[in-house]
RONUFI-53388 format. One line per 5 residues: number of its first residue (from 0); for each residue x, y negated, z negated of N, C-alpha, C, CB. Coordinates in steps of 0.001 Angstrom, whole numbers, plus 500000, padded with zeros to 6 digits. Glycine has a CB too. Layout:
NUM) X,Y,Z,X,Y,Z,X,Y,Z,X,Y,Z; ...
END
This chain:
0) 498298,347856,876964,499667,347411,876721,499880,345984,877183,500652,348328,877415; 499296,345660,878365,499448,344297,878878,498816,343297,877912,498811,344167,880283; 497669,343676,877306,497013,342785,876351,497867,342550,875117,495668,343353,875943; 498524,343623,874656,499402,343494,873493,500561,342574,873801,499920,344862,873048; 501179,342786,874972,502310,341941,875372,501885,340482,875502,502906,342434,876699
5) 500689,340263,876048,500193,338902,876201,499975,338253,874838,498890,338893,877010; 499425,339021,873902,499210,338492,872556,500534,338151,871887,498433,339499,871702; 501527,339037,872045,502837,338782,871455,503474,337548,872062,503751,339987,871639; 503286,337379,873379,503843,336209,874054,503190,334936,873534,503657,336320,875577; 501882,334989,873294,501177,333819,872774,501660,333471,871364,499658,334068,872768
10) 501880,334520,870541,502371,334285,869183,503760,333658,869231,502402,335603,868375; 504624,334221,870085,505986,333694,870203,505964,332245,870666,506814,334546,871176; 505085,331960,871644,504986,330583,872143,504477,329651,871051,504058,330516,873372; 503512,330139,870264,502990,329322,869174,504051,329003,868146,501834,330018,868508; 504877,330005,867811,505962,329777,866855,506985,328815,867428,506637,331100,866474
15) 507323,329022,868723,508336,328178,869356,507908,326720,869384,508620,328661,870771; 506626,326476,869562,506129,325097,869593,505775,324616,868188,504901,324987,870514; 505145,325499,867424,504626,325076,866123,505687,324792,865092,503718,326106,865593; 506726,325630,865025,507751,325429,864008,508493,324106,864207,508739,326588,864027; 508972,323797,865415,509599,322477,865593,508645,321327,865284,510113,322335,867014
20) 507358,321490,865617,506396,320424,865341,506252,320209,863837,505029,320755,865967; 506154,321320,863094,506054,321209,861637,507300,320557,861072,505840,322590,860996; 508470,320970,861554,509722,320385,861067,509795,318895,861375,510922,321103,861684; 509329,318511,862557,509340,317099,862936,508442,316291,862011,508894,316926,864395; 507254,316811,861757,506297,316091,860923,506702,316061,859453,504931,316715,861057
25) 507429,317092,859001,507779,317208,857591,509176,316691,857275,507668,318636,857161; 509890,316171,858268,511303,315882,858047,511552,314843,856961,511922,315417,859322; 510676,313856,856824,510901,312860,855771,510921,313523,854394,509812,311767,855819; 510017,314487,854178,509967,315177,852888,511145,316113,852702,508671,315953,852756; 511754,316552,853803,512892,317459,853722,514205,316695,853524,512969,318316,854985
30) 514250,315440,853939,515478,314646,853849,515503,313803,852586,515622,313747,855072; 514383,313177,852267,514324,312249,851132,513498,312852,849992,513722,310888,851571; 514059,312806,848785,513364,313281,847591,513353,312141,846566,514053,314573,847001; 512496,311146,846754,512515,309967,845872,512286,310324,844410,511462,308970,846315; 513143,309801,843566,513012,309942,842118,512598,308581,841567,514355,310451,841455
35) 511371,308498,841092,510836,307228,840616,511223,306977,839162,509317,307202,840767; 511166,305724,838762,511472,305326,837399,510332,304447,836904,512845,304581,837312; 509568,304952,835925,508444,304157,835434,508941,303045,834510,507428,305054,834696; 508049,302152,834164,508433,300967,833397,508992,301328,832030,507243,300042,833233; 508401,302316,831378,508877,302712,830057,510302,303264,830133,507933,303757,829441
40) 510563,304092,831136,511898,304653,831296,512910,303564,831638,511895,305733,832380; 512495,302641,832476,513394,301541,832846,513747,300702,831623,512749,300653,833930; 512760,300419,830795,513003,299634,829587,513930,300371,828634,511686,299307,828887; 513768,301687,828533,514629,302479,827658,516066,302459,828146,514126,303916,827570; 516260,302547,829458,517614,302501,830030,518243,301133,829789,517580,302814,831549
45) 517467,300077,830001,517975,298721,829779,518378,298524,828324,516920,297680,830180; 517626,299112,827402,517943,299004,825981,519199,299796,825637,516767,299490,825134; 519359,300941,826284,520507,301801,826002,521800,301235,826575,520265,303192,826558; 521689,300521,827675,522871,299949,828325,522718,298432,828417,523081,300565,829742; 522888,297731,827315,522674,296280,827323,523650,295527,828220,522781,295746,825923
50) 524759,296168,828582,525713,295514,829476,525237,295520,830928,527067,296195,829378; 524193,296291,831199,523679,296390,832568,522589,295349,832804,523133,297807,832843; 522699,294674,833920,521732,293650,834319,520860,294219,835435,522452,292333,834783; 519566,293966,835359,518674,294400,836435,518526,293292,837466,517291,294803,835875; 518661,293670,838727,518501,292721,839824,517340,293159,840707,519806,292604,840652
55) 516591,292194,841194,515518,292443,842152,515714,291508,843343,514107,292236,841497; 515555,292045,844536,515527,291218,845737,514358,291686,846600,516885,291299,846523; 514011,290864,847568,512967,291238,848519,513599,291480,849877,511869,290143,848610; 513296,292621,850461,513858,292967,851761,513231,292124,852860,513657,294454,852055; 513807,292201,854047,513304,291430,855176,511869,291804,855525,514195,291632,856382
60) 511480,293059,855249,510106,293475,855559,509198,293428,854331,510106,294884,856142; 509640,292704,853292,508759,292426,852168,508744,293442,851051,507420,292282,852658; 509684,294383,851038,509729,295408,849999,510562,294893,848815,510323,296743,850560; 510038,295058,847604,510763,294648,846400,511752,295748,846015,509778,294352,845224; 513032,295378,845937,514107,296332,845696,514768,296070,844355,515142,296268,846816
65) 515260,297143,843748,515847,297071,842412,517252,297656,842411,514965,297805,841395; 518113,297101,841563,519452,297656,841360,519911,297333,839947,520460,297098,842409; 520891,298116,839468,521546,297859,838191,522922,297266,838486,521659,299172,837327; 523271,296216,837735,524585,295596,837917,525354,295573,836594,524434,294163,838474; 526621,295919,836655,527512,295725,835520,528682,294869,835980,528003,297090,834939
70) 529282,294154,835045,530473,293367,835377,531493,293460,834263,530106,291900,835635; 532760,293434,834603,533794,293562,833579,533878,292308,832722,535149,293847,834224; 534157,292509,831453,534249,291372,830530,535528,290584,830775,534196,291853,829067; 535395,289264,830677,536559,288404,830731,537189,288231,832093,537556,288912,829827; 536472,288612,833156,537005,288475,834517,536136,287482,835269,537051,289857,835262
75) 536760,286449,835817,535978,285414,836486,535583,285809,837905,536757,284119,836518; 536462,286511,838617,536142,286973,839965,536637,288409,840107,536784,286044,841055; 535696,289334,840038,536050,290754,840002,535628,291459,841283,535405,291434,838795; 536315,292541,841616,535834,293389,842709,534490,294006,842351,536857,294493,843033; 533748,294406,843364,532431,294997,843165,532319,296288,843950,531323,294019,843581
80) 531869,297343,843277,531593,298622,843931,530086,298732,844117,532154,299834,843097; 529646,298868,845358,528216,299055,845648,527971,300541,845853,527765,298228,846914; 527112,301103,845018,526921,302551,844986,525603,302953,845635,526970,303060,843548; 525712,303933,846570,524553,304513,847253,524518,306010,846939,524614,304258,848810; 523444,306454,846318,523383,307821,845802,522902,308859,846802,522500,307856,844624
85) 522699,310054,846284,522233,311170,847093,520741,311108,847360,522573,312468,846422; 520254,312085,848098,518864,312017,848570,517844,312334,847481,518670,312969,849726; 518313,312849,846333,517398,313131,845222,517911,312486,843942,517228,314655,845024; 518538,311336,844094,519241,310724,842960,518566,309439,842493,520686,310434,843335; 518342,309375,841199,517932,308128,840546,519192,307584,839880,516743,308353,839491
90) 519684,306436,840347,521080,306060,840125,521413,305567,838720,521450,305013,841085; 520438,305387,837842,520756,304851,836520,521679,305775,835732,519480,304611,835736; 521729,307060,836071,522632,307980,835377,524078,307547,835510,522467,309392,835913; 524383,306789,836574,525747,306337,836802,526199,305299,835776,525870,305764,838192; 525279,304691,835067,525668,303709,834042,526531,304361,832965,524418,303070,833401
95) 526342,305664,832763,527159,306395,831801,528497,306795,832391,526425,307625,831316; 528585,306847,833696,529758,307404,834356,530803,306365,834752,529330,308151,835566; 530366,305156,835059,531269,304217,835724,532447,303793,834853,530504,302998,836151; 532338,303970,833542,533488,303695,832701,534672,304584,833031,533118,303859,831259; 534400,305762,833594,535464,306690,833976,536279,306185,835153,534880,308038,834311
100) 535735,305204,835865,536442,304661,837021,537495,303649,836621,535466,304026,837979; 537552,303325,835335,538542,302368,834873,537982,300965,834827,539760,302406,835756; 538664,300079,834102,538180,298705,833949,538514,297853,835164,538774,298073,832698; 537910,296666,835182,538327,295670,836167,537397,295467,837339,539629,296033,836682; 536430,296347,837533,535507,296205,838664,534071,296169,838169,535695,297356,839674
105) 533240,295407,838843,531811,295451,838608,531174,296507,839485,531177,294087,838863; 529945,296880,839151,529226,297900,839919,527817,297406,840230,529173,299247,839144; 527339,297765,841404,525959,297531,841795,525380,298875,842202,525848,296475,842956; 524486,299406,841377,523881,300721,841608,522528,300505,842260,523740,301537,840274; 522430,300859,843515,521279,300497,844339,520208,301580,844294,521715,300251,845784
110) 518992,301191,843963,517836,302073,844128,517346,301971,845569,516693,301706,843121; 517397,303079,846304,516807,303078,847642,515323,302709,847558,516987,304463,848321; 514797,302196,848650,513352,301970,848690,512624,303294,848451,512923,301343,850052; 511652,303226,847541,510930,304434,847149,511559,305173,845988,510829,305353,848306; 512756,304770,845579,513476,305414,844488,513563,304456,843293,514894,305852,844949
115) 513746,305048,842092,513946,304231,840908,512823,303227,840734,515277,303514,840981; 513198,301956,840620,512208,300892,840452,512007,300092,841732,512626,299960,839327; 512471,300632,842865,512255,299970,844150,510942,300435,844774,513432,300248,845109; 510276,299526,845447,509031,299859,846131,509335,300443,847514,508122,298607,846254; 508268,300819,848223,508402,301237,849606,508625,302723,849790,509509,300506,850230
120) 508898,303108,851031,509150,304494,851412,510474,304569,852161,507989,305058,852281; 511281,305603,851916,512612,305658,852509,512605,306053,853983,513460,306621,851743; 513593,305549,854695,513896,305936,856065,515333,305502,856326,512886,305289,857104; 515954,306057,857344,517322,305633,857658,517373,304137,857938,517866,306414,858865; 516484,303678,858783,516479,302256,859130,516274,301390,857885,515382,301961,860167
125) 515345,301784,857015,515071,301004,855818,516239,300989,854852,513856,301539,855128; 516867,302152,854626,517984,302227,853692,519168,301395,854166,518410,303673,853498; 519452,301444,855457,520582,300675,855989,520278,299182,855943,520905,301109,857434; 519068,298791,856317,518694,297374,856250,518776,296863,854815,517272,297163,856807; 518341,297689,853858,518407,297288,852455,519853,297174,851984,517646,298286,851580
130) 520719,298071,852448,522135,297999,852083,522739,296685,852550,522911,299183,852681; 522387,296265,853742,522876,294984,854256,522335,293830,853417,522474,294803,855733; 521064,293908,853031,520479,292860,852181,521181,292802,850824,518966,293106,851984; 521474,293960,850246,522158,293976,848952,523567,293408,849080,522212,295405,848389; 524253,293756,850143,525595,293206,850348,525533,291682,850458,526243,293811,851618
135) 524618,291186,851283,524513,289737,851484,524139,289024,850192,523482,289422,852570; 523364,289693,849341,523035,289120,848033,524244,289183,847101,521837,289862,847402; 524950,290297,847131,526044,290514,846186,527197,289539,846386,526554,291927,846311; 527509,289212,847634,528658,288336,847876,528424,286933,847318,528955,288257,849375; 527169,286605,847013,526852,285291,846462,526715,285300,844942,525579,284776,847078
140) 526828,286474,844339,526663,286577,842899,527839,285945,842168,526508,288035,842486; 527537,285391,841009,528575,284822,840163,529567,285906,839757,527959,284156,838916; 530844,285559,839786,531941,286425,839330,532246,287582,840273,531617,286976,837975; 531700,287590,841481,532019,288634,842460,533042,288097,843454,530736,289119,843200; 534107,288837,843640,535105,288510,844655,534667,289158,845964,536542,288994,844229
145) 534140,288357,846870,533567,288884,848112,534605,289577,848987,532913,287766,848895; 535875,289295,848755,536927,289933,849550,537305,291309,849013,538159,289046,849588; 536727,291696,847870,537078,292988,847273,535812,293787,846948,537928,292782,845992; 535038,294051,847988,533826,294872,847843,534101,296264,848394,532607,294219,848577; 533767,297255,847592,533962,298659,847969,532595,299309,848143,534813,299424,846896
150) 532407,300026,849231,531177,300792,849461,531407,302232,848994,530755,300753,850977; 530553,302703,848092,530666,304036,847511,529389,304790,847862,530893,303977,845950; 529521,305877,848620,528352,306654,849002,528521,308119,848673,528072,306490,850473; 527489,308694,848082,527515,310120,847745,526499,310865,848596,527226,310342,846237; 526950,311919,849276,526072,312770,850069,525302,311922,851098,525086,313541,849148
155) 523981,311849,850998,523224,310998,851925,523741,309562,851891,521720,311027,851580; 524145,309107,850707,524648,307744,850572,525901,307480,851365,524908,307446,849149; 526653,308534,851726,527833,308321,852560,527429,307769,853922,528623,309630,852727; 526290,308244,854434,525804,307730,855714,525383,306281,855629,524648,308559,856203; 524820,305873,854481,524447,304474,854278,525696,303614,854149,523556,304321,853028
160) 526666,304073,853361,527895,303306,853145,528665,303092,854443,528784,304013,852131; 528722,304111,855289,529445,303978,856556,528762,302950,857456,529535,305342,857274; 527442,302977,857524,526746,302001,858359,526888,300585,857801,525267,302371,858480; 526939,300461,856478,527207,299149,855890,528587,298660,856304,527097,299206,854353; 529598,299531,856203,530969,299151,856544,531122,298809,858019,531924,300268,856178
165) 530255,299371,858852,530309,299072,860283,529748,297686,860601,529543,300130,861066; 528990,297112,859645,528336,295827,859913,528742,294702,858963,526858,296005,859846; 529466,295044,857902,529924,294046,856947,531357,294381,856537,528983,293985,855704; 532177,293365,856207,533550,293657,855779,533590,294242,854377,534402,292396,855833; 534245,295376,854233,534460,295971,852916,535950,296230,852734,533640,297290,852751
170) 536398,296192,851492,537816,296435,851218,538162,297912,851419,538170,295996,849783; 537242,298807,851043,537500,300243,851129,536189,300994,850984,538514,300696,850047; 536253,302305,851222,535093,303166,851022,535489,304383,850206,534486,303594,852371; 534595,304777,849297,534683,306054,848589,533475,306863,849028,534725,305866,847008; 533718,308018,849635,532632,308871,850105,532746,310235,849439,532657,309008,851653
175) 531703,310618,848731,531671,311883,848006,530749,312846,848742,531200,311676,846535; 531259,314043,849025,530494,315041,849793,529931,314421,851064,529347,315628,848939; 530777,313767,851863,530272,313095,853063,530079,314065,854224,531223,311981,853478; 529397,313597,855255,529154,314418,856433,529482,313617,857688,527687,314915,856468; 529652,314333,858783,529888,313696,860067,528597,313095,860627,530478,314702,861055
180) 527542,313876,860631,526218,313378,861005,525172,314310,860419,526065,313271,862558; 523990,313787,860193,522922,314624,859658,522492,315664,860684,521722,313764,859237; 522639,315328,861960,522316,316291,863011,523227,317516,862898,522454,315638,864411; 524525,317269,862707,525475,318377,862607,525177,319253,861394,526909,317844,862529; 524831,318642,860274,524502,319410,859075,523218,320205,859299,524353,318476,857852
185) 522217,319573,859924,520942,320258,860167,521121,321426,861136,519900,319271,860720; 521995,321277,862120,522239,322386,863052,522816,323593,862325,523192,321946,864177; 523633,323346,861314,524202,324447,860541,523091,325213,859816,525244,323917,859527; 522143,324495,859242,521098,325139,858453,519924,325635,859296,520594,324183,857411; 519704,325009,860458,518571,325382,861330,519067,325565,862762,517440,324298,861281
190) 519916,326576,863002,520511,326751,864334,519501,327086,865427,521544,327831,864280; 518316,327495,865030,517278,327900,865987,516373,326736,866388,516433,329021,865396; 516646,325527,865897,515798,324375,866211,516574,323314,866999,515231,323765,864918; 515899,322586,867886,516549,321494,868627,516634,320233,867759,515776,321190,869941; 517468,320285,866726,517465,319221,865727,517886,317868,866308,518384,319592,864583
195) 518705,317891,867359,519098,316629,867982,517917,315849,868512,520067,316884,869097; 516879,316557,868940,515660,315902,869431,514690,315591,868291,514967,316785,870475; 514715,316419,867266,513705,316306,866226,514004,315226,865193,513555,317614,865539; 515272,315034,864867,515620,314164,863745,515456,312688,864091,517046,314430,863302; 514624,312010,863319,514512,310553,863441,515603,309857,862646,513135,310078,862967
200) 516078,310499,861583,517074,309910,860691,518393,310655,860920,516619,309989,859176; 519244,310151,861792,520404,310925,862223,521673,310602,861447,520645,310695,863678; 521768,309445,860821,522937,309081,860009,524229,309553,860685,522822,309691,858588; 524489,309019,861848,525636,309445,862655,526892,308669,862254,525343,309247,864161; 527539,309101,861194,528760,308433,860724,529933,308679,861665,529118,308913,859316
205) 529951,309830,862304,531087,310200,863145,531287,309214,864294,530892,311605,863697; 530204,308740,864883,530332,307829,866022,530869,306466,865603,528988,307661,866713; 530698,306114,864326,531159,304817,863830,532584,304874,863296,530229,304318,862744; 533030,306066,862899,534301,306212,862184,535518,305648,862919,534539,307650,861901; 535692,305869,864225,536912,305388,864873,537097,303876,864814,536918,305820,866298
210) 536024,303131,864704,536116,301669,864693,536301,301106,863287,534874,301068,865320; 536318,301948,862272,536417,301486,860891,537868,301547,860422,535514,302332,859967; 538389,300413,859986,539797,300339,859589,539996,300279,858080,540439,299137,860220; 538926,300135,857298,539048,300073,855839,539541,301415,855306,537692,299693,855186; 540379,301407,854276,540845,302671,853680,539678,303520,853180,541813,302390,852522
215) 539827,304821,853335,538778,305769,852965,539319,306798,851988,538208,306464,854211; 538564,307028,850910,538769,308194,850051,537580,309117,850252,538930,307786,848536; 537851,310335,850697,536805,311354,850821,537012,312389,849723,536825,312028,852239; 536002,312566,848877,536058,313553,847798,535153,314715,848206,535614,312929,846408; 535745,315894,848324,535068,317023,848957,534988,318201,847987,535799,317440,850252
220) 533832,318842,847934,533643,320039,847099,534048,321273,847898,532159,320161,846610; 534950,322060,847342,535471,323227,848060,534373,324213,848433,536520,323929,847219; 533382,324387,847548,532330,325378,847779,530974,324700,848011,532240,326347,846586; 531004,323581,848685,529772,322849,848969,528885,323682,849884,530080,321473,849613; 527752,324093,849361,526838,324947,850112,525855,324143,850955,526079,325847,849165
225) 525769,322848,850739,524848,321988,851479,525571,321250,852598,524175,320985,850537; 526720,320651,852264,527552,319977,853264,528947,320584,853173,527588,318408,853039; 529197,321690,853847,530504,322342,853766,531645,321397,854156,530526,323573,854663; 532854,321650,853649,533972,320724,853825,534295,320344,855265,535172,321308,853220; 534012,321209,856214,534365,320867,857597,533635,319630,858111,534066,322034,858505
230) 532467,319343,857562,531748,318131,857977,532491,316882,857504,530301,318136,857420; 533004,316919,856293,533826,315813,855794,535129,315726,856583,534123,315989,854285; 535706,316879,856902,536988,316885,857605,536880,316257,858987,537513,318304,857725; 535764,316487,859668,535580,315861,860979,535499,314350,860851,534318,316399,861662; 534816,313887,859825,534700,312447,859609,536061,311838,859293,533711,312151,858473
235) 536810,312474,858413,538140,311975,858041,539059,311947,859258,538758,312850,856925; 539020,312989,860077,539884,313066,861251,539581,311958,862254,539735,314422,861920; 538327,311524,862313,537928,310500,863275,538110,309081,862750,536493,310706,863668; 538414,308930,861465,538458,307608,860828,539548,306739,861437,538686,307747,859321; 539248,305453,861652,540190,304554,862295,541227,303953,861374,539456,303474,862946
240) 541032,304019,860066,541967,303452,859100,542635,304530,858277,541259,302475,858189; 543401,304120,857253,544069,305093,856388,543069,305929,855610,545009,304388,855426; 543382,307186,855416,542462,308097,854733,543182,308881,853638,541819,309066,855740; 542373,309287,852670,542848,310181,851621,541737,311175,851355,543249,309397,850314; 542097,312436,851274,541104,313492,851044,541444,314226,849761,541048,314482,852240
245) 540489,314273,848848,540660,315021,847601,539682,316179,847597,540446,314109,846354; 540208,317396,847535,539381,318597,847488,539232,319029,846040,539993,319739,848349; 537989,319114,845563,537715,319549,844199,537517,321069,844220,536452,318814,843606; 538506,321783,843692,538500,323246,843750,537298,323827,843018,539791,323806,843156; 536691,324827,843639,535582,325613,843086,534275,324832,842942,535977,326154,841745
250) 534278,323552,843231,533079,322736,843029,532049,322996,844120,533443,321250,842996; 530781,322858,843750,529686,322916,844703,529150,321502,844925,528560,323870,844204; 528123,321387,845742,527592,320071,846091,527153,319296,844850,526419,320216,847057; 526540,319976,843913,525978,319288,842751,526844,319365,841502,524637,319850,842445; 528000,320037,841589,528894,320103,840423,530196,319363,840660,529191,321548,840068
255) 530319,318687,841776,531581,318056,842153,532059,317050,841115,531437,317375,843491; 531139,316348,840460,531546,315308,839506,531867,315858,838125,530460,314270,839386; 531787,317172,837951,532080,317766,836654,533557,318074,836449,531286,319018,836486; 534333,317955,837502,535768,318211,837408,536499,316948,836954,536326,318700,838764; 537499,317086,836061,538296,315919,835670,538981,315256,836860,539339,316323,834647
260) 539240,316033,837902,539922,315486,839071,539046,314494,839833,540349,316612,839997; 537735,314617,839661,536801,313764,840395,537045,312290,840078,535350,314145,840059; 536863,311901,838828,537038,310493,838482,538506,310082,838494,536436,310212,837117; 539408,311025,838271,540829,310696,838358,541179,310230,839769,541693,311912,837964; 540663,310929,840769,540933,310550,842155,540293,309209,842495,540424,311630,843112
265) 539063,309009,842034,538343,307775,842360,538968,306575,841662,536866,307898,841970; 539278,306724,840380,539847,305589,839640,541216,305213,840192,539958,305919,838141; 542019,306207,840552,543336,305920,841115,543232,305183,842445,544123,307210,841298; 542294,305603,843264,542100,304964,844569,541613,303519,844392,541088,305772,845425; 540625,303340,843525,540088,301989,843309,541169,301049,842778,538897,302032,842328
270) 542012,301551,841869,543067,300715,841315,544019,300240,842398,543832,301470,840243; 544232,301064,843412,545135,300688,844496,544487,299681,845460,545572,301937,845263; 543241,299935,845833,542675,299157,846930,542093,297809,846509,541616,299954,847601; 541793,297627,845215,541189,296362,844816,542098,295505,843935,539904,296628,844093; 543324,295911,843777,544229,295149,842913,544590,293803,843553,545511,295962,842626
END
């Protein structure tokens, strides 16, 4: 019996040590799901959306980054929305969607490093550094009104947008399916793991929120199974500036943009904050 108990104790100890170790080593693959865009696909998208301009910049650490830019016709100095997508998102799909946001603003759809046509491998530090590089590039672009830049982040992108707003002036933020911190979300899904110690990419938006005074629109899916609404609610409650919360009834994490209320809320907010 003592031998059996000893064996069981060894197995339990192995699981207790091994599972967190595996999670630590595999976390990049669990957080980031890069969607690449080959040259043929990129050319097809460029042909389909001739109004979209491709931009390339080089990051501070030498990574070649890609983004899609659109600008409104007949406007000499327009507001710009910088879009940061979800963790498994190739952002060119937004070229079909942004017309729903209404006229008058340009868009910069950013490919994270390792995503789309951008080189490199994703990490929290890399994504945030790249966001700052894109902002610094965008404010110098022709026809961009640097005083009317909006940071738009969806899901994982909400964490990037918040960190950008903490380090650069933005007119407002639109956050779709946002979270308070990645640690808090991970604790919900893995309550048996010490995620606070394990996570290298913490995306702690909650700690930055009280110091942010830019207006915020939070668009929340009522039935979000990945980032339940309470995570967005904590972020909104901590925000230092004016806030607006739109709850999309019956929507899940990946169906939130299918409701007519989704773009109605976003377009109405943008019309107010960048006029």
